[in-house]
C-alpha positions as CSV (number, residue, x, y, z in Angstrom):
1,M,-8.3,5.7,-7.4
2,K,-8.3,6.9,-3.8
3,R,-4.9,7.5,-2.2
4,E,-4.3,8.4,1.4
5,I,-1.2,10.1,2.9
6,F,0.6,8.4,5.9
7,Q,3.9,8.8,7.7
8,T,6.5,6.0,7.5
9,K,8.8,5.0,10.3
10,D,11.6,7.4,9.4
11,G,9.2,10.4,9.5
12,S,8.9,10.7,5.7
13,T,5.4,10.5,4.1
14,S,4.0,8.2,1.4
15,L,0.7,7.3,-0.2
16,F,-1.5,4.3,0.5
17,I,-4.0,2.8,-1.9
18,P,-6.8,1.2,0.2
19,E,-8.3,-0.6,-2.9
20,W,-5.0,-2.5,-3.4
21,N,-3.8,-2.4,0.3
22,E,-0.5,-1.2,-1.2
23,S,1.7,1.8,-0.5
24,Y,4.1,3.7,-2.8
25,H,7.0,3.2,-0.4
26,S,8.0,1.0,2.5
27,K,6.1,1.6,5.7
28,N,9.4,1.1,7.5
29,G,10.8,4.3,5.9
30,A,10.3,5.8,2.5
31,I,13.5,7.8,2.5
32,D,15.5,5.0,4.2
33,E,14.3,2.6,1.5
34,A,15.1,4.9,-1.4
35,N,18.6,5.6,0.0
36,H,19.4,1.9,0.6
37,V,18.0,0.5,-2.7
38,F,18.6,3.1,-5.3
39,I,21.5,5.2,-3.9
40,K,23.7,2.9,-1.9
41,N,23.2,-0.2,-4.1
42,G,22.8,1.6,-7.4
43,L,24.1,5.2,-7.9
44,T,27.2,4.7,-5.8
45,L,28.4,2.1,-8.3
46,F,28.9,5.0,-10.7
47,E,30.7,7.3,-8.3
48,A,31.9,10.6,-10.0
49,E,30.9,9.3,-13.5
50,P,28.4,11.0,-15.8
51,I,25.4,8.7,-15.7
52,S,22.0,8.2,-17.4
53,I,19.2,6.9,-15.1
54,L,15.8,5.4,-16.0
55,E,13.2,5.2,-13.2
56,I,10.4,2.8,-13.6
57,G,7.6,4.2,-11.5
58,L,8.2,8.0,-10.9
59,G,5.4,8.0,-8.4
60,T,5.8,10.8,-5.8
61,G,9.2,11.8,-7.2
62,L,11.1,10.8,-4.1
63,N,13.8,8.8,-5.9
64,A,14.3,11.6,-8.3
65,L,14.7,14.2,-5.6
66,I,17.2,12.1,-3.6
67,T,19.2,11.6,-6.7
68,F,19.2,15.3,-7.5
69,N,20.4,16.0,-4.0
70,E,23.2,13.5,-4.5
71,S,24.2,15.2,-7.7
72,L,24.6,18.5,-5.8
73,N,26.7,16.9,-3.0
74,K,29.0,15.0,-5.4
75,H,28.9,17.3,-8.4
76,Q,27.9,14.4,-10.6
77,L,26.5,14.8,-14.1
78,I,23.1,13.0,-14.2
79,S,20.5,12.6,-16.9
80,Y,17.3,11.3,-15.3
81,T,14.2,9.9,-17.0
82,G,11.2,9.0,-14.9
83,V,8.4,6.9,-16.4
84,E,5.0,6.9,-14.9
85,A,1.8,5.6,-16.4
86,F,-0.7,7.0,-13.8
87,P,0.7,10.2,-12.3
88,I,-0.4,11.3,-8.8
89,D,-2.2,14.6,-8.5
90,F,-0.3,17.9,-8.2
91,E,-1.8,18.5,-4.8
92,E,-0.9,15.1,-3.5
93,A,2.7,15.6,-4.4
94,F,3.0,18.9,-2.5
95,L,1.7,17.2,0.6
96,M,4.8,15.0,0.7
97,N,7.5,16.2,3.2
98,Y,10.5,15.1,1.2
99,P,12.2,18.5,0.8
100,E,11.9,19.1,4.6
101,K,13.5,15.7,5.3
102,I,16.2,15.8,2.6
103,N,17.1,19.4,1.9
104,L,14.8,22.4,2.2
105,K,16.9,24.2,-0.4
106,I,15.6,22.0,-3.2
107,S,11.9,22.5,-2.5
108,D,11.6,24.4,-5.8
109,I,13.1,21.4,-7.7
110,Y,10.6,19.1,-6.2
111,Q,7.8,21.4,-7.3
112,L,9.3,21.5,-10.8
113,F,9.3,17.7,-11.0
114,H,5.5,17.8,-10.7
115,S,4.6,21.0,-12.5
116,F,6.4,21.1,-15.8
117,E,5.2,19.3,-18.9
118,W,5.5,15.6,-19.7
119,N,7.8,14.4,-22.4
120,V,9.9,17.6,-22.3
121,E,13.5,17.6,-21.2
122,I,14.6,20.3,-18.7
123,K,18.0,21.2,-17.5
124,L,17.6,21.9,-13.8
125,N,21.2,23.0,-13.3
126,S,24.6,22.5,-14.8
127,N,24.7,18.8,-13.5
128,F,21.1,17.5,-13.8
129,I,18.9,17.0,-16.8
130,F,15.4,15.7,-16.1
131,K,12.6,14.3,-18.2
132,K,9.4,12.6,-17.2
133,R,7.5,10.3,-19.6
134,K,3.8,9.4,-19.3
135,Q,4.0,5.9,-20.6
136,L,3.0,2.3,-19.9
137,F,6.0,0.2,-18.9
138,Q,5.1,-2.3,-21.6
139,E,5.7,0.5,-24.2
140,I,9.3,1.2,-23.2
141,N,11.5,0.5,-26.2
142,D,14.8,2.4,-25.5
143,I,18.0,0.7,-26.8
144,E,21.3,0.9,-24.9
145,K,20.4,4.4,-23.5
146,F,20.8,4.1,-19.7
147,D,23.5,3.1,-17.3
148,L,21.3,2.5,-14.3
149,I,17.6,1.6,-13.8
150,Y,15.7,2.2,-10.6
151,F,12.9,-0.4,-10.9
152,D,10.3,0.8,-8.5
153,A,7.0,-0.6,-9.8
154,F,4.2,-1.7,-7.4
155,G,4.6,-5.1,-5.8
156,Y,4.4,-8.4,-7.6
157,D,1.2,-9.3,-5.7
158,I,-0.5,-6.3,-7.1
159,Q,0.8,-6.1,-10.7
160,P,2.7,-9.3,-11.5
161,E,2.7,-8.4,-15.2
162,L,5.2,-5.6,-14.5
163,W,7.7,-8.1,-13.2
164,S,7.6,-10.4,-16.2
165,E,10.4,-11.7,-18.4
166,S,9.2,-9.5,-21.3
167,I,9.4,-6.3,-19.1
168,F,12.9,-7.3,-17.9
169,K,13.9,-7.9,-21.5
170,S,12.9,-4.4,-22.3
171,M,15.0,-3.2,-19.3
172,F,17.9,-5.3,-20.5
173,N,17.7,-3.7,-24.0
174,A,17.4,-0.2,-22.5
175,L,20.7,-0.6,-20.6
176,K,24.1,0.1,-22.0
177,S,26.7,-2.7,-21.7
178,K,27.7,-3.1,-18.0
179,G,24.5,-1.4,-17.0
180,V,22.8,-2.1,-13.7
181,L,19.1,-2.5,-12.5
182,V,18.2,-2.3,-8.8
183,T,14.9,-3.0,-7.1
184,Y,13.6,-3.4,-3.6
185,A,12.0,-6.7,-4.5
186,C,13.4,-10.2,-4.0
187,R,11.2,-13.1,-5.1
188,T,12.4,-16.2,-6.8
189,V,10.0,-15.7,-9.8
190,I,11.3,-12.1,-10.2
191,K,14.9,-13.3,-10.0
192,N,14.2,-16.1,-12.6
193,N,12.5,-13.6,-15.0
194,M,15.5,-11.3,-14.8
195,K,17.9,-14.2,-15.5
196,S,15.7,-15.3,-18.5
197,A,15.9,-11.8,-19.8
198,G,19.7,-12.0,-19.8
199,F,20.7,-10.5,-16.5
200,K,23.3,-11.7,-14.0
201,V,21.4,-11.3,-10.7
202,E,22.6,-11.0,-7.1
203,K,20.8,-10.8,-3.8
204,L,21.7,-8.0,-1.4
205,P,20.6,-7.1,2.1
206,G,17.3,-5.3,1.9
207,A,16.1,-2.0,3.2
208,P,14.8,-1.7,6.7
209,G,12.0,-4.2,7.2
210,K,13.1,-6.3,4.2
211,R,15.5,-9.2,4.3
212,E,16.8,-9.0,0.7
213,M,16.7,-7.0,-2.5
214,L,17.9,-7.7,-6.0
215,R,20.6,-6.1,-8.3
216,A,20.8,-7.2,-11.9
217,R,23.7,-6.5,-14.3
218,K,23.9,-6.5,-18.1
219,E,27.2,-8.4,-18.8
């Protein structure tokens, strides 16, 4: 599938799929969106606590890199698992300008995300453990393993099956008690599917260019 590189409004890059008319990140700012949805409204809920994170849609590795940088700044212990069914090419990943925009000192970490083997756990430093799983989202069957889920699948218009009640039930099962799921999306059908899966759901102000987003809690 053809992917094209483009620059978002905050200066960070992303990938665009012409066949789907869909991009990997918000055109209004890839880094701004990641910081707002996944860090501000997700990770900061677990300030200073050891945390286990599952990312649904590893994609370019932007969310993982920002989270790694947060672990450096806050000395937080993080175990991070990124799931991706259709990985981008090694060359495409290295054309992204995320280290330049986030922290040039972690360029080698970004390269590691995309160069080491799938399904192998690696300790990147004393605070951050990383694993990437090449897996369909429908195959996820973890039980009470994660504190936080970054749900970053392609949009509902493109892949509605990834936003179904059955997928969110898998997410519910994968979370520990009091666990949290955050996503950039905010549609009534998505919110209802989350609720049917057992989540308590709230709307929050969205990232630049979006009015709202969703946060779901396992209570």
